[in-house]
VEXDREN-2710 file (C-alpha; in Angstrom, 1 decimal):
% VEXDREN-2710
k/r/px/py/pz
1/UNK/26.4/-22.9/11.7
2/UNK/24.2/-21.4/9.1
3/UNK/24.4/-22.6/5.6
4/UNK/25.8/-19.9/3.2
5/UNK/23.6/-18.8/0.3
6/UNK/24.3/-20.3/-3.1
7/UNK/25.7/-18.1/-5.8
8/UNK/23.1/-15.9/-7.3
9/UNK/20.6/-16.4/-4.6
10/UNK/19.1/-14.3/-1.8
11/UNK/19.5/-15.6/1.7
12/UNK/16.5/-17.2/3.3
13/UNK/15.5/-18.4/6.8
14/UNK/17.8/-21.1/8.0
15/UNK/16.3/-23.3/10.9
16/UNK/19.9/-24.0/12.0
17/UNK/20.4/-20.3/12.9
18/UNK/20.0/-19.6/16.6
19/UNK/16.9/-17.6/17.5
20/UNK/17.6/-13.9/18.0
21/UNK/17.0/-12.2/21.3
22/UNK/13.5/-10.9/21.9
23/UNK/14.8/-7.3/22.3
24/UNK/16.5/-7.6/18.9
25/UNK/13.3/-8.8/17.2
26/UNK/11.2/-6.1/18.9
27/UNK/13.5/-3.3/17.8
28/UNK/13.6/-4.7/14.3
29/UNK/9.9/-4.8/14.1
30/UNK/9.5/-1.4/15.5
31/UNK/11.8/0.3/13.0
32/UNK/10.5/-1.6/10.0
33/UNK/6.9/-0.8/10.9
34/UNK/7.9/2.9/11.5
35/UNK/9.3/3.2/8.1
36/UNK/6.1/1.7/6.7
37/UNK/4.0/4.2/8.7
38/UNK/5.7/7.0/6.6
39/UNK/4.7/5.2/3.3
40/UNK/1.1/4.6/4.4
41/UNK/0.7/8.3/5.4
42/UNK/2.1/9.7/2.2
43/UNK/0.2/7.4/-0.1
44/UNK/-3.2/8.2/1.5
45/UNK/-2.6/11.8/2.4
46/UNK/-4.5/13.4/-0.5
47/UNK/-8.0/12.2/0.4
48/UNK/-8.7/14.4/3.4
49/UNK/-7.1/17.5/2.0
50/UNK/-8.2/17.0/-1.7
51/UNK/-11.0/19.6/-1.5
52/UNK/-8.7/22.1/0.0
53/UNK/-6.0/21.6/-2.7
54/UNK/-8.7/21.6/-5.4
55/UNK/-10.0/25.0/-4.1
56/UNK/-6.6/26.5/-3.7
57/UNK/-5.4/25.5/-7.2
58/UNK/-8.8/25.2/-8.9
59/UNK/-8.3/21.5/-9.8
60/UNK/-10.9/19.3/-11.5
61/UNK/-11.5/15.7/-10.4
62/UNK/-9.3/14.4/-13.3
63/UNK/-6.4/16.5/-12.0
64/UNK/-7.0/15.2/-8.4
65/UNK/-6.9/11.7/-9.7
66/UNK/-3.6/12.3/-11.5
67/UNK/-2.2/14.1/-8.4
68/UNK/-3.0/11.3/-6.0
69/UNK/-2.1/8.5/-8.3
70/UNK/1.3/10.1/-9.2
71/UNK/2.6/8.6/-5.9
72/UNK/1.7/5.1/-7.1
73/UNK/3.2/5.7/-10.5
74/UNK/6.5/6.5/-9.0
75/UNK/6.2/3.6/-6.5
76/UNK/5.3/1.1/-9.3
77/UNK/8.0/2.3/-11.7
78/UNK/10.6/1.6/-9.0
79/UNK/9.5/-2.0/-8.3
80/UNK/11.4/-3.7/-11.2
81/UNK/14.8/-2.2/-10.3
82/UNK/14.0/-2.5/-6.6
83/UNK/13.5/-6.3/-6.8
84/UNK/16.8/-6.8/-8.5
85/UNK/18.7/-4.5/-6.2
86/UNK/17.1/-6.1/-3.1
87/UNK/18.3/-9.5/-4.2
88/UNK/21.7/-8.1/-5.1
89/UNK/22.5/-5.6/-2.3
90/UNK/20.0/-6.4/0.4
91/UNK/16.9/-4.6/1.7
92/UNK/18.5/-2.4/4.2
93/UNK/20.7/-0.6/1.7
94/UNK/17.7/-0.1/-0.6
95/UNK/15.6/1.4/2.2
96/UNK/18.5/3.7/3.2
97/UNK/19.0/4.8/-0.4
98/UNK/15.3/5.6/-1.0
99/UNK/14.3/7.4/2.2
100/UNK/16.1/10.6/1.0
101/UNK/13.8/10.8/-2.0
102/UNK/10.8/10.5/0.2
103/UNK/12.0/13.4/2.3
104/UNK/12.7/15.5/-0.9
105/UNK/9.3/14.7/-2.2
106/UNK/7.7/16.0/1.0
107/UNK/9.6/19.3/0.7
108/UNK/8.8/19.7/-3.0
109/UNK/5.1/19.0/-2.3
110/UNK/5.0/21.5/0.5
111/UNK/6.5/24.3/-1.5
112/UNK/4.7/23.7/-4.8
113/UNK/2.4/26.3/-6.3
114/UNK/1.2/24.4/-9.4
115/UNK/-0.3/21.0/-10.3
116/UNK/2.9/20.0/-12.2
117/UNK/5.2/20.7/-9.2
118/UNK/2.8/19.0/-6.8
119/UNK/2.8/15.9/-9.1
120/UNK/6.6/15.9/-9.1
121/UNK/6.6/15.9/-5.4
122/UNK/4.1/13.0/-5.3
123/UNK/6.2/11.0/-7.8
124/UNK/9.4/11.5/-5.6
125/UNK/7.4/10.4/-2.5
126/UNK/6.4/7.2/-4.4
127/UNK/9.9/6.4/-5.5
128/UNK/11.2/7.1/-2.1
129/UNK/8.7/4.9/-0.3
130/UNK/9.0/2.0/-2.9
131/UNK/11.2/-0.1/-0.6
132/UNK/9.4/0.4/2.7
133/UNK/7.1/-2.6/2.4
134/UNK/9.1/-5.0/0.1
135/UNK/12.3/-4.4/2.1
136/UNK/10.7/-5.5/5.4
137/UNK/9.0/-8.5/3.8
138/UNK/12.3/-9.7/2.4
139/UNK/13.9/-9.3/5.8
140/UNK/11.1/-11.4/7.4
141/UNK/11.7/-14.1/4.8
142/UNK/15.3/-14.3/6.0
143/UNK/14.6/-14.1/9.8
144/UNK/11.5/-16.3/10.2
145/UNK/9.8/-19.5/8.9
146/UNK/7.8/-19.4/5.7
147/UNK/4.5/-20.5/7.5
148/UNK/4.7/-17.3/9.6
149/UNK/5.0/-15.0/6.5
150/UNK/1.3/-14.1/6.2
151/UNK/1.0/-13.3/9.9
152/UNK/4.1/-11.2/9.8
153/UNK/2.9/-9.4/6.7
154/UNK/-0.4/-8.7/8.5
155/UNK/1.5/-7.3/11.5
156/UNK/3.6/-5.2/9.3
157/UNK/0.5/-3.9/7.4
158/UNK/-1.5/-3.5/10.6
159/UNK/1.0/-1.5/12.6
160/UNK/2.4/0.3/9.5
161/UNK/-1.1/1.3/8.5
162/UNK/-1.2/3.6/11.6
163/UNK/0.2/6.0/9.0
164/UNK/-3.2/5.8/7.3
165/UNK/-4.8/6.9/10.6
166/UNK/-2.5/9.9/10.7
167/UNK/-3.7/10.8/7.2
168/UNK/-7.3/11.1/8.4
169/UNK/-8.5/13.2/11.4
170/UNK/-4.9/14.1/12.6
171/UNK/-4.0/15.4/9.1
172/UNK/-7.3/17.3/9.0
173/UNK/-6.5/18.8/12.5
174/UNK/-2.9/19.7/11.5
175/UNK/-4.2/21.2/8.3
176/UNK/-6.7/23.3/10.2
177/UNK/-4.0/24.5/12.6
178/UNK/-0.9/24.9/10.5
179/UNK/-1.9/24.3/6.9
180/UNK/-1.2/21.3/4.7
181/UNK/2.1/22.6/3.5
182/UNK/3.6/23.0/6.9
183/UNK/2.3/19.5/7.8
184/UNK/4.2/17.9/4.9
185/UNK/7.4/19.6/6.1
186/UNK/6.9/18.0/9.5
187/UNK/6.4/14.6/7.9
188/UNK/9.6/15.0/5.9
189/UNK/11.6/15.6/9.1
190/UNK/10.0/12.6/10.7
191/UNK/10.8/10.4/7.7
192/UNK/14.5/11.5/7.9
193/UNK/14.6/10.5/11.6
194/UNK/13.2/7.1/10.8
195/UNK/15.7/6.6/8.0
196/UNK/18.5/7.2/10.6
197/UNK/17.0/4.5/12.8
198/UNK/17.0/2.0/9.9
199/UNK/20.7/2.7/9.4
200/UNK/21.5/2.0/13.0
201/UNK/19.1/-0.8/14.0
202/UNK/18.0/-2.9/11.0
203/UNK/20.0/-5.9/9.8
204/UNK/19.3/-7.9/6.6
205/UNK/19.9/-11.2/8.4
206/UNK/19.6/-12.5/12.0
207/UNK/22.7/-12.6/14.2
208/UNK/24.8/-15.7/13.4
209/UNK/23.6/-15.8/9.8
210/UNK/26.3/-15.1/7.1
211/UNK/25.2/-12.1/5.0
212/UNK/26.1/-12.9/1.4
213/UNK/23.1/-11.4/-0.3
214/UNK/25.2/-8.6/-1.8
215/UNK/28.1/-10.7/-3.1
216/UNK/26.9/-13.4/-5.6
217/UNK/25.9/-12.8/-9.2
218/UNK/25.6/-9.5/-11.1
219/UNK/22.9/-6.9/-11.6
220/UNK/22.5/-8.2/-15.2
221/UNK/21.8/-11.7/-13.8
222/UNK/19.4/-10.2/-11.3
223/UNK/17.4/-8.4/-13.9
224/UNK/17.5/-11.5/-16.1
225/UNK/15.7/-13.3/-13.3
226/UNK/12.6/-11.2/-13.9
227/UNK/11.9/-13.3/-17.0
228/UNK/11.9/-16.4/-14.7
229/UNK/9.5/-14.6/-12.3
230/UNK/6.8/-14.0/-15.0
231/UNK/7.0/-17.6/-16.1
232/UNK/6.3/-19.0/-12.6
233/UNK/2.9/-20.8/-12.7
234/UNK/0.3/-18.6/-11.1
235/UNK/2.2/-15.3/-11.5
236/UNK/-0.3/-13.7/-13.9
237/UNK/-3.3/-14.8/-11.9
238/UNK/-1.8/-13.2/-8.8
239/UNK/-0.9/-10.2/-10.8
240/UNK/-4.5/-9.7/-11.7
241/UNK/-5.9/-9.7/-8.2
242/UNK/-3.0/-7.6/-6.9
243/UNK/-3.8/-5.1/-9.6
244/UNK/-7.3/-4.3/-8.3
245/UNK/-7.5/-5.7/-4.7
246/UNK/-5.6/-3.0/-2.8
247/UNK/-6.3/-0.2/-5.3
248/UNK/-10.1/-0.3/-4.6
249/UNK/-9.5/0.4/-0.9
250/UNK/-7.0/3.1/-1.6
251/UNK/-9.2/4.7/-4.2
252/UNK/-11.8/5.3/-1.4
253/UNK/-9.6/6.1/1.6
254/UNK/-6.7/7.8/-0.2
255/UNK/-8.7/9.9/-2.7
256/UNK/-12.4/9.8/-3.3
257/UNK/-13.8/9.1/0.2
258/UNK/-13.2/12.7/1.3
259/UNK/-14.6/14.4/-1.8
260/UNK/-17.5/12.0/-1.8
261/UNK/-18.7/12.8/1.7
262/UNK/-18.1/16.5/1.0
263/UNK/-19.9/16.7/-2.3
264/UNK/-22.8/14.3/-1.5
265/UNK/-23.2/14.7/2.3
266/UNK/-21.8/18.2/2.9
267/UNK/-19.1/17.1/5.3
268/UNK/-16.5/19.7/6.3
269/UNK/-12.7/19.1/6.9
270/UNK/-13.1/17.8/10.4
271/UNK/-16.1/15.5/9.6
272/UNK/-14.4/14.0/6.5
273/UNK/-11.3/13.4/8.6
274/UNK/-13.4/11.6/11.2
275/UNK/-15.1/9.2/8.7
276/UNK/-11.8/8.4/7.1
277/UNK/-10.4/7.8/10.5
278/UNK/-13.0/5.1/11.4
279/UNK/-12.5/3.5/8.0
280/UNK/-8.8/3.3/8.5
281/UNK/-9.1/2.0/12.1
282/UNK/-11.4/-0.8/10.8
283/UNK/-8.9/-1.6/8.2
284/UNK/-6.1/-1.9/10.7
285/UNK/-8.2/-4.3/12.9
286/UNK/-9.0/-6.3/9.8
287/UNK/-5.3/-6.6/8.9
288/UNK/-4.6/-8.3/12.2
289/UNK/-7.6/-10.6/11.8
290/UNK/-7.0/-11.5/8.1
291/UNK/-3.3/-12.2/8.5
292/UNK/-3.6/-15.7/10.1
293/UNK/-6.5/-16.9/8.0
294/UNK/-4.3/-18.7/5.5
295/UNK/-3.3/-21.1/8.3
296/UNK/-6.9/-21.3/9.5
297/UNK/-8.0/-22.4/6.0
298/UNK/-4.8/-24.3/5.1
299/UNK/-4.4/-22.1/2.0
300/UNK/-4.9/-18.6/0.6
301/UNK/-7.5/-19.0/-2.1
302/UNK/-10.5/-19.1/0.3
303/UNK/-9.7/-16.0/2.4
304/UNK/-8.7/-14.0/-0.7
305/UNK/-11.9/-15.0/-2.4
306/UNK/-14.0/-14.0/0.7
307/UNK/-12.1/-10.7/1.0
308/UNK/-12.4/-9.8/-2.7
309/UNK/-16.2/-10.6/-2.8
310/UNK/-16.7/-8.7/0.5
311/UNK/-15.0/-5.6/-1.0
312/UNK/-16.9/-5.8/-4.3
313/UNK/-20.2/-6.2/-2.4
314/UNK/-19.5/-3.2/-0.2
315/UNK/-18.8/-1.1/-3.2
316/UNK/-22.2/-1.9/-4.5
317/UNK/-23.7/-1.1/-1.1
318/UNK/-21.9/2.3/-1.2
319/UNK/-23.5/2.9/-4.6
320/UNK/-27.0/2.1/-3.3
321/UNK/-26.9/3.6/0.2
322/UNK/-23.9/5.9/0.5
323/UNK/-26.0/9.0/0.3
324/UNK/-28.1/8.1/3.4
325/UNK/-25.7/9.9/5.7
326/UNK/-25.3/9.5/9.5
327/UNK/-24.8/6.0/10.9
328/UNK/-25.5/4.3/7.6
329/UNK/-22.6/5.9/5.8
330/UNK/-20.3/5.4/8.7
331/UNK/-21.2/1.7/8.9
332/UNK/-20.6/1.3/5.2
333/UNK/-17.1/2.8/5.4
334/UNK/-16.3/0.7/8.5
335/UNK/-17.4/-2.6/7.0
336/UNK/-15.6/-1.8/3.7
337/UNK/-12.4/-0.9/5.5
338/UNK/-12.4/-4.2/7.5
339/UNK/-13.3/-6.4/4.5
340/UNK/-10.6/-4.9/2.2
341/UNK/-7.9/-5.9/4.7
342/UNK/-7.3/-9.3/3.1
343/UNK/-4.1/-7.9/1.5
344/UNK/-1.6/-9.8/3.7
345/UNK/-3.1/-13.2/2.6
346/UNK/-3.0/-12.0/-1.0
347/UNK/0.6/-11.0/-0.6
348/UNK/1.5/-14.3/1.1
349/UNK/-0.1/-16.2/-1.8
350/UNK/2.2/-14.4/-4.2
351/UNK/5.3/-15.0/-2.0
352/UNK/4.5/-18.7/-1.9
353/UNK/4.9/-19.0/-5.6
354/UNK/8.6/-18.2/-5.6
355/UNK/11.7/-20.0/-4.4
356/UNK/14.4/-18.2/-2.4
357/UNK/16.3/-17.2/-5.5
358/UNK/13.4/-15.2/-6.9
359/UNK/11.5/-14.1/-3.8
360/UNK/12.8/-10.5/-3.8
361/UNK/12.1/-10.0/-7.5
362/UNK/8.9/-12.0/-7.3
363/UNK/7.2/-10.0/-4.5
364/UNK/8.4/-6.7/-5.8
365/UNK/7.1/-7.4/-9.3
366/UNK/3.7/-8.3/-7.8
367/UNK/3.9/-5.1/-5.8
368/UNK/4.3/-3.4/-9.2
369/UNK/0.8/-4.7/-10.0
370/UNK/-0.5/-3.4/-6.6
371/UNK/0.9/0.1/-7.0
372/UNK/0.4/0.3/-10.7
373/UNK/-3.2/-0.8/-10.1
374/UNK/-3.7/2.1/-7.7
375/UNK/-2.3/4.5/-10.3
376/UNK/-4.6/3.3/-13.0
377/UNK/-7.7/3.0/-10.8
378/UNK/-7.4/6.4/-9.3
379/UNK/-6.7/8.0/-12.7
380/UNK/-9.6/6.2/-14.4
381/UNK/-12.1/6.9/-11.6
382/UNK/-11.0/10.6/-11.8
383/UNK/-12.0/10.6/-15.5
384/UNK/-15.3/8.9/-14.7
385/UNK/-16.2/11.4/-11.9
386/UNK/-15.0/14.3/-14.0
387/UNK/-17.3/13.3/-16.9
388/UNK/-20.4/14.4/-14.9
389/UNK/-21.2/18.1/-14.8
390/UNK/-21.2/19.8/-11.4
391/UNK/-24.5/20.5/-9.6
392/UNK/-25.5/22.7/-6.6
393/UNK/-24.5/20.9/-3.4
394/UNK/-25.8/20.8/0.1
395/UNK/-24.1/24.1/0.9
396/UNK/-25.1/25.8/-2.4
397/UNK/-21.7/25.5/-4.1
398/UNK/-21.1/23.4/-7.2
399/UNK/-20.2/19.8/-6.5
400/UNK/-20.1/16.5/-8.4
401/UNK/-23.4/14.6/-8.1
402/UNK/-23.9/11.3/-6.3
403/UNK/-24.3/9.5/-9.7
404/UNK/-20.8/10.4/-10.6
405/UNK/-19.4/8.6/-7.6
406/UNK/-21.9/5.7/-8.2
407/UNK/-20.4/5.2/-11.6
408/UNK/-16.8/5.2/-10.2
409/UNK/-17.7/2.8/-7.4
410/UNK/-19.5/0.5/-9.7
411/UNK/-16.5/0.4/-12.0
412/UNK/-14.3/-0.7/-9.0
413/UNK/-16.7/-3.4/-8.0
414/UNK/-16.8/-4.9/-11.6
415/UNK/-13.0/-4.7/-11.7
416/UNK/-12.6/-6.8/-8.6
417/UNK/-15.0/-9.5/-9.8
418/UNK/-13.3/-9.6/-13.2
419/UNK/-9.8/-10.0/-11.6
420/UNK/-11.1/-12.7/-9.3
421/UNK/-12.2/-14.8/-12.3
422/UNK/-8.6/-14.7/-13.5
423/UNK/-7.1/-15.3/-10.0
424/UNK/-9.3/-18.4/-9.3
425/UNK/-7.1/-20.6/-11.4
426/UNK/-3.8/-19.8/-9.5
427/UNK/-2.0/-22.7/-7.8
428/UNK/-2.2/-22.5/-4.0
429/UNK/0.7/-24.2/-2.2
430/UNK/-0.3/-25.7/1.1
431/UNK/0.7/-23.4/4.0
432/UNK/4.0/-24.5/5.4
433/UNK/4.9/-26.7/2.4
434/UNK/6.7/-24.0/0.3
END
């Protein structure tokens, strides 16, 4: 018999619980990854269509930065209440409650005729998707052993990031055939269908495990636990690397990659969709490869360090050689996408800091750093790029010069290195010991 959770705690994996049937696990994974596909598509969906939106609404780079980052603002703002409610009510209920907002955000975005309305739609999408990664991670904590967490996070990210693929060439094709507005209505319908599957298939705990996650404690006690989270040794070091690690990759794939290859290299809608596609594909391959590296190295510090320095180096390479075009530019985007996929190890390092009482609030608060970092980095790079005056481009129209993007990419590289200097002092529990 499984051991019931102590008052005020979230349930965690119990080795005494019988292993669930393979079919049950496969269905669980399929639905949890599907809901994350929606989140990955929506967060990265501005990059390919950014030039089209900018032309239609006459938006400057600063406005594009705000528009894209608004998703991450809504996502980040939801993390603090999300962590408490996951620990209090369970991840399934949180995912079911938030999916409706994601659907509403798609509809608002599709019908908007102004920057303000588009931004509202992006914020609603962000709030709606806020539980689609933390919810599954919390479920994996309850269903599987701790030493499998990094691998499971890598699988979740790898499969879920198929949504990023859909936000590249497929989004470009759909935009060309039906327009970006109709495309977002289609995505909203798909999100609603996946939400129904969550309601029918997902369980917070494996069969045979008593679900008491929603009974103990109070919401006030749950929120009070946030103070404990920020006092956990290593929290702020992980907060720093979470703030810039993922945001650098998303700043390129989800926003500036498309405008960069259009302004500097003259790529059209289809071409920029293709180069973003290969970058996203390399990232997905990388997620599966990076996931188990914490067990390979016996800890998380080494692989996170390799991934961070790899990413910073490729940002410098993009500054120096990104305007070469052809195979050189494709190679840079591919290598950058693969190297930046160390996120599951970074996430596992954060999860290892917290005991089962605080795991829901702990990983969601660190996710606040992740998504808040994207909001800040996209907004800041928008200001940097917008500070440079437009010049005649390859097609004769006015575009932002290469030096504008060089300045933004250099800023991202410096930010990663600075964050790593803070992160390097974080305690790193031995894999399997936490």
